[in-house]
Every structure is written in structure tokens, then in C-alpha cells.
N, C-alpha and C positions, 0 to 999 in steps of 0.2 A: 147652241140654244137658239131656237127660232123665236123671233120677236112677234108678238101678236100685233096685227095691224090695228085692231080696235081693242084696246085693253079693257079688262074688267076693273073698272075704277074702284069698286068697293073693296077689292081684295089685293090689288097690286101693292107692292112694297112702296113705302112712302117716298124714298129717294128716287124711285122711278117716276113718280108723279111730277117731279120738277121739269124734266125735259118734255113730258106730255103737256104740261101747262104752258111752257115756253113755245113749243111748236104750235100748239093749238091757238095761242094768242097771236102768233105771227101770221098764221094762215087766215085767221078771222079779221084781224085789224089791219093787216098790210095787204092781203091778197083777196079779201072778201070770199074766202073759202072756209069750209069747215069739215072736220071729220067727226068730232064729238058733238053729241046733241047738247043743247043748252043745259039740260038737266045734268048730264054727265060732267060738263065743264064746271057747273056750280058745285058738284060733288067733289071734283078735283080741288077746287079752291077751298072748300070746307075742310077737307082732309089735310091739306097743306097747313091751314091755320091751326087745326087741332093737333097736328103732329110737328109743328114748327120747331120745337126745341130738340126733337130727335133727328131732324133732317141734317145730313152731312154731305150734301151734294156740292160739287165744284161750282155749280151755277146758282147756288142759293142766294148769293149776293145780288143777283139780277132780279130777284123777287122782292116785292114790297108788301109788307104785311097788311097795310091799310088797303091796298088794291085787292089783295086776296080776300079780305073781309068784305069788300064791296062786290066781289065776284067779277073783277075785270083784269085784263092784261093790257089795257090800252097804252100804258106809259112805259112799257118794257123797252130797254135798249137791247136790241137783238144783235148777237154776234153773227158772223158769216157762217159759223158752224151750225147755229140754230136755224138760220134761213135755209141752208142747204139740206139739213136733216129734215126740216118741215116739208120742203118740196119733195124730197125723196119719199117720205112717209105718205104724202098725199098721192103721189104717183102710184105707190104700191096699193093704196086703198082703192083708187080708181080701177086699177087692173083687177084686183080681187072682185070688186063689185061687177065689173063687166063679165068676168068669168062666171060668177054666180048667177047672172041673169041669162046666160046662154043655155 
């Protein structure tokens, strides 16, 4: 299965929003980079809040419901896996965008 570089936030399965939120937060707050637009990041936060009880992701414990409701990921404790995955995701996004502009 091929991962989409820029996910369709409105339709993606709720458990897949967890790593998208974590990686997006890491890129934005730690590296001053972003893949998701502010609107899409807010939509991720909203969906995570709305579907909180149904989410069964291994990293759910890294999420804070108050932070999600505020639309922020500023206070997340990132694992090395999240940092590495976010960096890889960003590199893929850059590569795809450079190919699309050629």
C-alpha cells in the first residue's frame, strides 16, 4: 500500500490521524517546517477530538485532549520514531513537489 504524502484529512481513518498530527506538530514546532496547511492541521485536531473515544493508536497517550481542542501540538513529547518519520515524510513531500514543478 502506497502512503499518500499529503493525506485527505476529511476521509482518512481516524487512527491514521494520530501520526499525522504528531509528525506535523514536530515539523512545525521543532523544525519550523510544515506540510499540512493550517486549515488541514485544525481539521486533524478537530477530528481527533470528535473521534477520541474510537481511537486505538499506540501513540494516543502522547496526545493531550486539551491541546487538540486548542488546535496545538506545542507540548508533545516526541519519540525518536516520530522525529525520524516526520523528517522522512517531509523529504518525500519536498521531492514530490520538486518533481511536480518540473
